[in-house]
N, C-alpha and C positions, 0 to 999 in steps of 0.2 A: 672795915675796908673803905677806902676812899670811893666816892660815888662813881667817878669816871672809870676807875679800874674795875669796879663791880659791873658796870655796864659793858665794858670791853670784854670781860670774861663771859658774860651772858651771850654776847654776840658771837664769840668764837665757839662757845659750847653748842649753840644751836645752828651754826652755819659752818659746817666742816668742808668748805670749798678747797679744792686743790689737793696736792699730795701731802703726805705726813710732814715732809721737810718744809713745804710751803706753810702749812698750818703752824708748825713749831716756830718758824721765823716770824710769822705774823704775830703770834702770841708774845714773843720776846719784844718785838718792836712796840706793841701796844702797851705792854707793861712799862717800857721805857718812856713812851709818850705821856702816859698818865702821870708818871713821876716828875717828868720835866715840866709839864704844864702846871703841876702843883707848885714846883719851885719858882715858876714864872709868875705866880700869884693867883692862878685860877683854881682856888681851893674847892669851890662848890660846883664845879662844872659837871654837867651830865652829857653823855654821848649825844643825846638828841639836840643839845644846845650848841654843839660844836660848830664853829664858824670859820670862815677863811682867815679872819684876823688871828685866830689861835694857831692855825697852820703856819701863817707867815712868821709868827713869833718863834715857832719851833725851827723853821728854816734859818732864821737869823741866828739862833743859838747854834745850830749845827755848823753854819758857816764860820762863826766865831771860833768854834772848836776845830776848824780847819779839816772837816771831814771831806772825803773825796766826793765828787759829784755822783759817782756810782753808788756809794753808800746812801747818800741823801735820796737818790731816785728810788732805791730799793725800799727805803722807809716810806716814801711818798706813795708807793704802790699799795702799801698796807693801809695808809690813811685814806686813800681813794676807795679801798674796799669798804672801810667803815662808812664813808659818805654814801655809798650805794645802799648799805644795810639800814641806814637811818633815813633813807628816802630823800637824800640830798645829792643826787648824782652829779649835779652841775655846780656844786659848791666850789670845787677846785678846778682851775683852768686845765684843759687837756695838755696844753703845751707848757712844759716845765720852764721854758725860757721866760714866760710871763711871770714866773715866780723868782726869777733871778738865779735859776739853777743852770749851770753851764753844761755843755755836752760832755760826755765821757771822752777821754782821750786814750784809746786803747788799740788803735790800728797802727801797726808799725811795720808790716810786711815781714816781720820776724817769724821764722818757722818755730811754732810752739808745739809741734807734734813730738812724740817720744818714741824711742826704740821699742817696738812691740816685743822684742826678745826678752824684755824685762818681765813679761808675764810668766815666762818659764821659771822664774825664781820662786813663784808662789806654789806651794805644795798642796794647799787646800783646794780640792777639786771644784767645789761650788763657787768659791771666790775667783778661781782662775777662769771659770766659764763666764762669770760676770764681767771680768776684765776683757775677755775675748768678745763679748757682746758689744762692749764699748768700741772696740777696734773694728769689728766687722759690720756693725749696724749704726754706729754713732750714738749709742744710748747714753743717757746720763747715768750717774752712779745709782740713784734710787731705782730707776727703771731696770737696770741690769741686775740688781739684787732681787727685785720682786718678780722678775721675768718668769712666766709660766708658759712653756712651749706648747702645752696642750691647748691653751686659750689663744696664744699669739699666732701660731703657725696657720696661715690661711692659704696655703698652696704657693702662689706666686708672690706673696708678701707676708710680712708679720704685722699684727695689729696690737698696739699698745693700749692697755686699759687706762681710762682717765685717772684712776686712783694711783697709778704708777707715775704719772707725768707731772711735770712742773706746771702749776696753774690749772691742773685738772684738764689739760688739753690733750685728748686722745689723738693718735695719729697712726698712719700706716707707712711702712718702709718696704720697698720692693726687694725681693731676693734676686740678685743678678749674678752672683759669683758662686763658684764651687766651694770656696772656703765658707761662705755663709750656710750653704746647704749641709756641709759636713758638720759645722758647729751645731746646728739645730738637731741633727741626728745624735750627736754626742750628748747633748743636754737631755734629750728624750731617753737615751739609754741609761743615763745616770739617775734622773729623778722621775721619769715616767710622766704622770699627769700632775705632778706637784710643782711648786715654784722652786727657785734656787735657794730659798730660805729653808734650812733643815726643819723638819716637822717639830722638833723639840725646842725650836727657838722662835722668838718674836723678831720682827723686822729690826728693832733697835739693837737687839743683841747681835744680829748678823752684821749690821752696820758697824758696830763697835769692833767685831772680829775682823771685818774688812779693813777698817782704818788701822787696827793694830798690826796686821800682817804687812800692810803697805809701808807703815813706819819702820817696821822691823827690817824690811828689805830695802829701805831707803828709796822707795818710789814716792816722790813728793808731788808729782804732777800727772796723776792718772788721767786727768781731764785731757791731757795731750793725745790720748787715744781717740777722742772725738775729733780733734784736729787732724789726726792721721786719716780717719775715715773720710772727712770732708775733702782732704787733698786727693786721696785715692779716687773718690767718687767724682770729683771735678775732672780728673784726667780721663776717667771712664766716659764721662759725658761729652767732653770737648775734644779729646785726643791730644791735649797738650797740658803741661804743668801749670799750676796756679802761681802767682807771684811769691807767696810764702814758701812754695815748694821749688823755687829756683826758676820759675817761668817768667815770661815778660810781664811787666806791669801793664795795667789797663790802657794807659795812654799810648803804649807801643803796639797794641794789637791792631791787626788789619780789620776792616769793617766786618768781614765775614766772621772773624774770630770774636769780635765784640758781641755779635748776635749770639754766638754759642756761649760766650762768657755769661751774658745776662740770663739766658735760659737756664744754664747750669746753676747759677747762684739762686735763682728762684726755686728750683727743685731741691737743692741742698738745704736751703732755709727751711722748707717744709719738713724735710726728712729729719732735720735736727730738732724740730719742735719750736722754731722761731716764727714770728709773724712778719718780720721785716727782712727784706733782701739785704739791706745794708749791714746787718749783723754778720753776714758771711765774710765781711772784710777782716773780722777778728780771726777767722779760721784760715782764710785763703789769701789775705793780703789784697791790695788794690792797685 
């Protein structure tokens, strides 16, 4: 086994940060990185000797391959993870612009929510409840599959375990609607104190079943349920629709509306599990 790949595998084996999806993505990226660095001539490189010059060579290669800035940024997040584990946290500039990586271009004010009635096409009870969690609480796919109501339900809010969440970032989401309360009751009635993964299955098996049923029913963008949650929550917090939901764009808002807009975006960003308010533009428009 090549030295660098061996080192990367040791790092990921002994540092299981983040959700299973994050760990799997990290492992795939680091296998690719070790292979590409070898192709670039760094045959005897060890993880401890990784330097900025190696990272820049990778970025140059990815840009030649015409990869999107989003893909490159995702890969960079895994390389930054390595730099922390090898005790070189300042090896890579914090700002991707310093590395020649452009900003993502994904805010269009287009409504990316989906018709929640599509959920009714799913006959599997556990998977249908997972989809409804995405709609009513804005959960990600993995969070909704691993959801355990006995752990999560905390009275006036639900608490998500760090092992369910992207990046291992646990969070809380308030319970504000009747639909949310009814959903939690339905989940408890079905699985009691267990998760929505049937006891005879592992997470990956339930994930495969989830993906199969959605493909079968031609539901290609279940992530749109998170968009639907964000839009509904925005209206609940502000009293008016967001730009992606047919409301006024930000520059048209009155000063009092701008204050509500900013506050709502900060709240929704946290509830969706993001650290930056700007990311809400993807869900709500600008």
